[in-house]
N, C-alpha and C positions, 0 to 999 in steps of 0.2 A: 729709735735713736733720739737722744736728748737734743734739744735745740737751745742755743744761747738765749737767755731771757731778753725780752724787748725793753724792760725797764733798766737794763744795764747798758749805758751808752759808751761806745768806743770813741775816745777823743783823738783826733788826727794829730794834735800837737805832740802827743806822747808816743806816736807810732814809729816803729823801725822794723826792718825785716832782714834776716840773714840766712844764707844758704850754705850748707856744708857740701863742698864739691865732691866728697867721697873719691878722692884721687890719691893714689900712692905715688910718692916721688922718691926716686933713688939717685943719690949723688954718684957721679962717675969719677974715676980717677982723673980722666981727661975728657974734656968735651962737655957737651950739654947734658944736664940731668935727664934721666928717663922718667916718664910719667905714664900711668895707666889708670883707667877708670876701674874702681873697685866694685861699686854697686850701680845697678841701672836706675834705681830711685835714690833720692837724697832726702835727708831730714832738713826741713826748713823751720826757722823759729820766727815768731812775731812777738815783739814786745809792744805792749799797748797800755794805755791808761784807761781804766773803766770808771766812768762817772755815774754816781747815784744822786739823783736830785732830791730825794726825800728819804727819811729813815725807813719807811715802809719798803722802799726799793732795795735797801741793804738787806733787810730781813728776808725778802722774797728771793734775792740772789743766794743768800746763805742756805735757805731751805732747799733751793734747787741744787746747790753744790753738795750739801751733805745727804740729801734725799735722792732725787732722781739721778744725779751724776755719780754719787758714791765716791766723790773726791778724785778718783783716778780714771773715770770713764771718758770715752770719746763723745764728742758732740758736734753738731752742725753749726757753722759759724760763717757769716758773710765776710769775706776778705775786705778789710777797710779800704784798700787801694782799688781793687777791681770789682768788688761786689759779688764775685764768684763764690758759691757755697763750697766750703771746705769741711773736711772731717778732721777735727783737731782735739788736743787734750792739753791740760795744764802741765807744764814741765815739773816733774816730781810731785804733782798734786798741789803745788803751792799757788795760792791766790794773792800773795803779797799782803802788806800791812795796810789797814784801813786808815786813811788820814782825812780828818774833817776840814772843810774849807769854810764852814759857817757854823754857828751855834746849833746844838741839838741834832747834829748829824745831817743837816741839810747840805747838799753839794759836797758829798764825801767822795773819795776816790781810792782805787787800788791800782798798783802797777803789777801787771800780770805778764807771764811769758807763756806762749802757746807753741806747740810743735805739731807738725804734720809731715806726711810723706809727699814728696813732689815727684 
């Protein structure tokens, strides 16, 4: 299984997490709406900013993304909040737009969204 590259740093300032509750809700004519659990596991998404300190880090990440990962593969990733290893993938294979923070590609970043089953 592929592993998220060490030279791609997850910034905590751009981190957010969302869980899909996988609950069906039925409005009733009278009274409280009924709810039931649809699935035992739910999809969770993590939105994060990935920081690259040098242009070489960008190239290495893109090589990993197109080569080993094949754009849509699953990979092991340390959860930014808990440090727990997760098996995740990029939502829709998207890795976001690369934005430079300094000249010649130093301190560039991408906004990514990851998904996993919880």
